[in-house]
N, C-alpha and C positions, 0 to 999 in steps of 0.2 A: 330372681336370683339374688339381687342385692339384699343384704341384711343390715339394718341400722339399729344398733342397740344403744339406747339412751340411758346413761347413768346420770343421776341427778340427786341433789339433796331432797330430803322428804318434803321440805317446805315448798318446793317448786309445784308439787301437785295440789297444794293448797291455793296457789295463785291461779292456776288453770287446771282443768281436768286432765287426767291421763289421756283420754280420748282426743281432746283438743290438741295436746302436744304431739301425740302420735300422728294425727292427721296433718298437722303443720309440717312435720318432717317428711311425711309421705308426699304431700303436695309439692313441697320444694324439690324433692328428688325427682318426682315425675316431671316437673316443669323443665328439667334439663334435657329431656328427650334422649337420655343415655340408656334407658331401660325399656323393656317391653311393657305395655300397659298391663296392669294387674300382677306384675312380677315382683314388686317391691314388698319387702317385709320389714316391719318396724316393731320394736319392743321397747319397754321402758322398765327401768329398775331404780326405784327411789331408795335412797340410803338414809337411815336414821343415824348411823354412826359413821363419822368420817372426820378427817382433819385436812383442811385446806390452808397451807402456810401457817399452821398453828392457830387457825381461826375456825369458826363455824359459819363462814360466809357461804351463801348459796352458790351452787354450781350446776352446770349442765355440760356433760361431755358425751359426744357420740362416737361410737366405734362403727365406722362404715366398712363393710366387707363386700367387695364387688369382684366379679370375674375379671381376670386379667385381660388386657387388650385395649383399655382406654389410655389416652395420652395423659401426660402430666397436666397439660392445660385443661383437659376435660375434668380431671379429678379436682384440680384447683377450683374450677368454676362450680362444681358440685359442692365442695366444702364451703365456699364463700356464699353460695345461694342459701344453704341450710343455716349457716351461722347468722346471716343477715336476717332471715325470717324469724329466727328465735330471738335475735336482738330486738326486733320490733315488738315481738310478743312479750319479752321480759326486759324492758329497758333498764331496770335497776339491779339485775343480776350481774355481779361483777365478773364471773367466769363462765363464758360460753365458748366451747371449743369442739373440734372434731378432728379425727384422723381417718384417712382412707387406707385400707389394706387390700391388696389383690389376692383373690383366690387363684391358685395355680390350676389351670384346666386339667393338666395331666394327673393331678392327685385328688381333684374334687370328685365326690361320689354322693349320689342320693339313691333312695330305694328304687326309683324307676330305672336306674342305670345298671342294676345287678339282676 
């Protein structure tokens, strides 16, 4: 169920492969034991054109979308775990961040539910 969408500067995928970055985020999320095994989805979107504080500094930002029901502490632990792993992988990238958003159970739908 959880979806992690990685936005990053295009240069990031020159430092590490897209597969390595995706796997790092996947493994970090899985290590929290908040999700069923095999349920995590991770995608990456490198950007050629962007403006970060009127610079072209590299960046990584992850939009984490998870089903509602986790505590604020669980979501904080998830955020910190992912950012810490990326910080170790990219020690010279100045901007590494994440935000977690809850899916509302009442309005979520996928093709198996209809």
